C-alpha positions in Angstrom: 0.4 0.0 0.1 1.4 3.6 -0.7 1.4 6.3 1.4 -0.8 9.3 0.6 -0.3 12.0 2.5 -3.0 14.4 3.2 -3.3 18.2 4.3 -5.8 18.8 6.3 -5.8 21.9 9.0 -6.1 20.4 12.7 -10.1 21.8 14.0 -11.0 24.4 15.5 -13.3 27.0 16.8 -12.7 29.4 14.2 -12.9 26.1 11.3 -16.0 25.5 9.5 -16.7 22.2 10.9 -19.2 20.8 7.7 -16.3 21.2 5.4 -13.8 20.4 7.6 -16.0 17.0 8.5 -16.4 16.8 4.4 -12.5 16.2 4.0 -12.0 14.3 7.0 -13.9 11.5 6.3 -12.7 11.8 2.7 -9.9 11.1 3.4 -10.8 8.5 5.9 -12.5 6.7 2.9 -8.6 7.0 1.1 -7.6 4.9 4.1 -8.7 1.5 3.7 -12.0 2.6 4.0 -11.4 4.1 7.3 -14.7 6.1 6.8 -16.4 3.0 8.4 -15.9 3.1 11.1 -17.5 6.7 11.7 -21.4 4.4 11.6 -19.8 2.1 13.8 -20.1 -0.9 11.5 -23.5 -0.6 10.3 -24.6 0.6 14.2 -22.9 -2.5 15.1 -22.5 -3.3 19.0 -18.3 -3.0 19.7 -17.8 -6.3 21.3 -18.9 -7.8 18.2 -16.6 -6.0 16.0 -13.8 -8.5 14.1 -10.7 -8.0 14.4 -9.9 -5.9 11.6 -13.4 -3.6 12.5 -11.5 -2.9 15.4 -8.5 -2.2 13.5 -10.3 0.0 11.6 -11.8 2.1 14.0 -8.5 2.7 16.4 -6.9 3.8 12.9 -9.6 5.7 12.0 -9.8 7.0 15.9 -6.1 8.3 16.0 -6.5 9.9 12.6 -9.6 12.1 13.3 -7.8 12.9 16.8 -4.3 13.8 14.8 -6.6 16.7 13.3 -7.6 18.3 16.2 -6.3 21.5 17.8 -5.6 21.0 21.4 -8.8 23.0 22.4 -11.1 20.5 20.6 -9.0 17.2 21.8 -9.1 18.4 25.0 -13.3 18.3 24.8 -13.6 14.6 23.6 -11.3 13.1 25.2 -13.5 10.4 26.9 -14.2 8.9 23.5 -13.8 5.2 23.1 -14.1 4.7 19.3 -14.6 6.9 16.0 -18.0 6.5 15.6 -18.3 8.3 19.3 -15.9 10.5 18.6 -17.2 12.1 15.4 -21.1 12.3 17.1 -19.4 13.8 20.0 -17.6 16.2 17.6 -21.0 16.8 15.4 -22.5 18.0 18.9 -19.7 19.8 19.8 -19.7 22.3 16.2 -22.3 21.8 14.9 -24.0 23.7 17.6 -21.5 26.0 17.5 -21.7 27.0 13.9 -25.4 27.0 14.4 -24.8 29.7 16.8 -22.0 31.6 14.9 -24.6 31.1 11.6 -28.0 32.4 14.3 -26.1 35.3 15.2 -25.1 36.1 11.4 -28.9 35.9 11.1 -30.1 37.8 14.0 -27.3 40.8 13.3 -28.8 40.6 9.2 -32.3 40.8 11.1 -32.1 43.4 13.2 -30.1 45.6 10.3 -32.9 45.3 8.4 -35.6 45.9 10.6 -33.2 49.2 11.3 -33.1 50.3 7.6 -37.1 50.0 6.9 -37.8 51.8 10.5 -36.0 55.2 8.9 -37.4 54.2 5.9 -40.5 54.1 7.6 -40.3 57.3 9.7 -39.7 59.5 6.8 -42.1 57.9 4.6 -45.0 58.5 8.3 -43.6 62.4 7.7 -44.0 62.9 4.5 -47.3 61.4 4.5 -50.8 63.1 5.8 -51.4 61.7 8.8 -54.9 61.2 7.7 -53.4 58.7 5.2 -50.9 56.1 7.8 -54.2 56.2 10.3 -57.6 54.3 10.2 -59.3 57.1 12.1 -62.0 59.2 11.7 -60.9 62.2 12.0 -59.7 64.7 9.6 -56.8 64.2 8.0 -53.5 66.5 9.2 -55.3 67.1 12.5 -53.4 65.0 15.0 -56.4 64.9 16.9 -56.6 60.5 17.1 -55.9 59.6 20.5 -56.1 55.4 20.7 -55.8 55.3 16.4 -54.2 52.2 15.2 -51.3 53.5 13.0 -49.6 51.3 9.9 -46.1 50.9 10.6 -43.7 49.3 8.4 -42.4 47.0 10.7 -45.2 47.0 12.9 -49.0 47.4 14.0 -49.1 49.3 16.5 -51.2 51.7 18.6 -51.0 55.5 18.5 -51.3 57.4 21.3 -50.4 60.4 20.6 -50.3 60.7 16.7 -47.7 64.1 17.0 -44.4 63.6 16.1 -40.6 65.1 16.3 -38.6 66.1 12.8 -37.3 62.0 13.2 -40.2 61.0 13.2 -40.5 59.7 17.0 -44.1 59.9 18.4 -44.7 62.7 21.0 -46.1 62.3 24.4 -49.8 63.9 24.3 -49.9 66.9 27.2 
């Protein structure tokens, strides 16, 4: 068997786990079908593994460990098989990956809301009050307490319909 060298950076908290996972599985596949160990050899009980399966599991296990940073390795030291190690890595890294994706999505969503709010305020100032409120008072009078006002970000109850130059509702009185 020829010796193959693969250059895969160690998995750490800054690495995109989903890409690292694909590459690691490819390395295990190229290395004498060691990827079978990730599935627990058909989900068989470890006590029923053949000697060849045990050897493949140890090789896959050590190959994965060699591609982990010290911080991640420390979190998975208790695992005893390649399949258990793989599942633990998924639980650690996918949750962090998902969390970071959710964080980015929340920042984007919040930014969009801010933009819409600013655009809504501009439109709100330019639109006569009678056109933007569901109110029986004549347009432009500013006398419609408790009217339902429609904004781009939410529907809310307007207690007062006097606005400052930025479009912020001023208190009544």
